[in-house]
C-alpha positions as CSV (number, residue, x, y, z in Angstrom):
1,X,-1.1,-50.5,-75.6
2,X,-3.7,-48.5,-74.1
3,X,-7.1,-48.7,-74.0
4,X,-9.6,-45.5,-74.0
5,X,-10.8,-45.6,-70.9
6,X,-7.1,-45.6,-69.4
7,X,-6.6,-43.1,-71.7
8,X,-9.8,-41.4,-70.1
9,X,-8.5,-42.0,-66.9
10,X,-5.1,-40.5,-66.7
11,X,-6.7,-37.6,-68.4
12,X,-9.7,-37.4,-66.0
13,X,-6.1,-37.8,-63.0
14,X,-4.3,-34.4,-64.2
15,X,-7.3,-32.8,-64.8
16,X,-8.0,-33.3,-61.0
17,X,-5.3,-32.9,-60.2
18,X,-5.0,-29.4,-63.0
19,X,-8.2,-28.0,-60.2
20,X,-6.8,-28.7,-57.3
21,X,-3.8,-27.1,-57.9
22,X,-5.8,-24.1,-59.7
23,X,-7.6,-24.0,-56.2
24,X,-5.2,-23.9,-53.8
25,X,-3.0,-21.6,-55.4
26,X,-4.8,-18.8,-54.0
27,X,-4.1,-20.0,-49.9
28,X,-0.2,-20.2,-51.3
29,X,0.0,-17.2,-52.8
30,X,-1.8,-15.5,-49.3
31,X,1.0,-17.6,-47.1
32,X,3.6,-16.3,-49.3
33,X,2.5,-12.8,-49.1
34,X,1.8,-13.2,-45.0
35,X,5.4,-15.0,-44.8
36,X,6.9,-11.7,-46.4
37,X,4.4,-9.1,-44.7
38,X,6.0,-10.6,-41.5
39,X,9.4,-10.5,-42.6
40,X,9.6,-7.4,-42.9
41,X,7.1,-6.2,-40.0
42,X,9.8,-8.3,-37.9
43,X,12.6,-5.8,-37.6
44,X,9.7,-2.7,-36.6
45,X,8.3,-5.1,-34.3
46,X,12.3,-5.7,-32.4
47,X,12.5,-2.5,-32.8
48,X,9.3,-1.9,-30.7
49,X,10.4,-4.5,-28.3
50,X,14.0,-2.9,-27.7
51,X,12.7,0.5,-27.1
52,X,10.0,-0.5,-24.6
53,X,12.7,-2.2,-22.7
54,X,15.3,1.0,-22.7
55,X,11.9,3.6,-21.9
56,X,11.3,0.3,-18.6
57,X,15.1,0.4,-18.0
58,X,15.4,4.3,-17.7
59,X,11.7,4.7,-15.7
60,X,13.5,2.8,-13.0
61,X,16.6,4.1,-13.5
62,X,14.7,7.1,-12.8
63,X,13.4,6.4,-9.9
64,X,16.1,4.5,-7.8
65,X,17.6,7.9,-8.2
66,X,15.6,9.6,-6.4
67,X,15.0,7.2,-4.5
68,X,18.3,7.2,-3.0
69,X,18.5,10.8,-3.1
70,X,15.4,11.3,-0.4
71,X,17.7,8.6,1.7
72,X,20.5,11.0,0.9
73,X,18.6,13.6,2.0
74,X,16.9,12.6,5.0
75,X,19.9,11.5,6.0
76,X,21.3,14.8,5.8
77,X,18.8,16.6,7.9
78,X,19.4,14.0,10.8
79,X,22.7,14.4,10.9
80,X,22.9,18.9,10.7
81,X,20.5,18.3,13.3
82,X,21.8,16.3,16.4
83,X,24.7,18.2,15.0
84,X,22.7,21.8,16.8
85,X,20.3,20.1,18.7
86,X,23.4,17.7,20.3
87,X,26.7,19.2,20.5
88,X,28.5,18.5,22.6
89,X,26.8,15.8,24.2
90,X,28.0,11.9,24.4
91,X,27.0,9.7,21.4
92,X,23.9,8.2,23.6
93,X,23.2,11.4,24.4
94,X,22.9,12.5,20.3
95,X,21.1,9.1,20.4
96,X,18.2,10.3,22.2
97,X,18.1,13.2,19.7
98,X,18.4,11.3,16.3
99,X,15.8,9.4,18.0
100,X,13.0,11.6,19.1
101,X,13.2,12.4,15.4
102,X,12.4,9.2,13.8
103,X,9.5,8.5,16.5
104,X,8.0,11.5,15.8
105,X,8.0,11.1,11.6
106,X,6.5,7.2,12.8
107,X,4.0,8.8,14.4
108,X,3.0,11.5,11.4
109,X,2.2,14.3,13.1
110,X,4.9,16.7,12.7
111,X,5.8,15.5,9.4
112,X,6.5,12.2,6.9
113,X,10.0,12.9,7.0
114,X,12.7,13.4,8.6
115,X,13.2,17.0,6.3
116,X,9.2,18.3,7.6
117,X,9.8,17.2,11.1
118,X,13.1,19.4,12.6
119,X,11.7,22.0,10.3
120,X,8.3,21.9,11.6
121,X,7.2,25.6,13.2
122,X,7.5,26.0,16.6
123,X,10.0,22.1,17.8
124,X,13.4,22.4,17.3
125,X,14.9,25.2,18.1
126,X,18.4,25.1,16.5
127,X,16.5,25.3,12.2
128,X,13.7,28.1,13.4
129,X,17.0,30.4,15.0
130,X,20.2,29.0,13.4
131,X,19.0,27.6,10.3
132,X,21.2,28.9,8.2
133,X,24.6,28.1,10.1
134,X,23.1,24.7,10.0
135,X,22.7,24.8,6.2
136,X,26.2,26.0,5.8
137,X,27.6,23.1,8.2
138,X,30.0,21.5,6.0
139,X,30.3,17.1,5.8
140,X,34.1,17.4,6.3
141,X,33.0,19.1,9.3
142,X,34.2,17.2,12.7
143,X,30.2,18.3,14.3
144,X,29.3,16.3,11.3
145,X,31.2,13.5,10.9
146,X,30.2,13.0,14.9
147,X,26.5,12.9,14.1
148,X,26.4,10.8,11.0
149,X,28.0,7.8,13.0
150,X,25.4,8.2,15.3
151,X,22.4,9.1,12.3
152,X,23.7,6.2,10.1
153,X,23.6,4.0,13.4
154,X,20.0,5.1,14.5
155,X,19.0,5.1,10.7
156,X,20.4,1.2,9.9
157,X,19.0,0.5,13.5
158,X,22.3,-1.2,14.8
159,X,21.2,1.3,17.8
160,X,18.7,1.1,20.2
161,X,16.9,3.6,21.6
162,X,17.7,5.5,25.1
163,X,14.9,7.2,25.0
164,X,11.6,4.2,24.1
165,X,9.7,5.3,22.3
166,X,10.3,9.7,22.9
167,X,8.5,12.0,21.4
168,X,10.0,15.2,23.3
169,X,13.1,16.5,24.9
170,X,14.6,19.6,26.7
171,X,17.4,21.3,28.3
172,X,15.8,22.1,31.8
173,X,18.5,24.8,32.9
174,X,17.9,26.0,30.0
175,X,14.0,26.1,29.5
176,X,13.9,27.4,33.4
177,X,15.7,30.1,32.7
178,X,13.9,31.4,29.7
179,X,10.7,30.8,31.2
180,X,10.9,31.6,34.8
181,X,11.3,28.0,36.4
182,X,8.2,26.5,34.8
183,X,8.6,24.1,32.1
184,X,6.0,23.4,29.4
185,X,3.1,20.9,30.5
186,X,4.3,18.1,28.1
187,X,7.1,18.2,30.5
188,X,5.4,17.6,34.3
189,X,6.5,13.8,34.9
190,X,9.9,12.8,35.5
191,X,10.7,11.9,32.6
192,X,14.7,10.3,31.5
193,X,17.5,12.8,32.2
194,X,20.3,11.1,29.0
195,X,23.5,13.8,29.3
196,X,22.1,18.1,29.9
197,X,19.0,16.6,28.4
198,X,15.5,14.9,29.4
199,X,12.8,13.6,27.3
200,X,9.4,12.2,27.5
201,X,6.5,10.3,25.8
202,X,3.9,12.9,26.3
203,X,1.5,10.8,25.0
204,X,2.1,7.3,26.4
205,X,3.5,8.7,30.0
206,X,6.7,9.1,31.2
207,X,8.6,6.6,32.1
208,X,10.2,6.5,35.8
209,X,14.1,7.1,36.3
210,X,13.9,3.8,37.4
211,X,13.7,2.1,33.6
212,X,15.3,4.8,31.9
213,X,18.4,3.8,33.5
214,X,18.0,0.5,32.3
215,X,17.4,1.6,28.7
216,X,21.5,3.7,29.1
217,X,22.1,0.0,30.7
218,X,21.5,-1.7,27.9
219,X,22.9,0.8,25.6
220,X,26.0,0.6,26.7
221,X,28.5,-2.2,25.8
222,X,28.1,-4.4,23.7
223,X,25.4,-3.0,22.7
224,X,26.9,0.5,21.3
225,X,29.5,0.0,18.8
226,X,30.7,3.7,18.4
227,X,33.6,4.9,17.6
228,X,33.5,8.0,20.6
229,X,34.5,11.3,18.8
230,X,34.4,14.6,20.3
231,X,33.4,17.9,18.9
232,X,35.2,20.7,18.8
């Protein structure tokens, strides 16, 4: 037989447990509610993450597309300049003209892109006098293809600079005929004869013909890896 004290203790434990359960109910309800809210929020959060990721991918893709377009555009302007400025020149002569453009771009004085350099007013004559013909030149034209081989070798660094940094060049025969026998002030030194052109570095002083010969010797095989292509 159970005594009264044990009964009171038993009831007391039940009362305590009941009070504890009642006090814990709000917390349990809050936990359940929060869990349900989180579950409902998951799809929205996932959608938000997915949208952000897709947006980032699109931005990166657009950036690289623009970057690749700029590279192709720069290459095209260099090729067209070589085709008209160095028509009939050997590959070394074409490379020398290409490097004048590249060296000018590095200096930044004539522009920070190949396009801005070659179209700078009063600099590259074909772009002033034959621009429509230059822009109409087809990539399938042998002149374009010949110039493209040289341009790619120059832009990739496969071909060393035969001018060792020149930023100016001219055809002395043509220029003297136009100027009554004189040359521009920046062509007062000996310069570096390469083909029908002479190359100058007015800002750094012109190199001697002996140095130019050594430079050209370094260009000829094995470093010169281009396949000769004749202009038509």
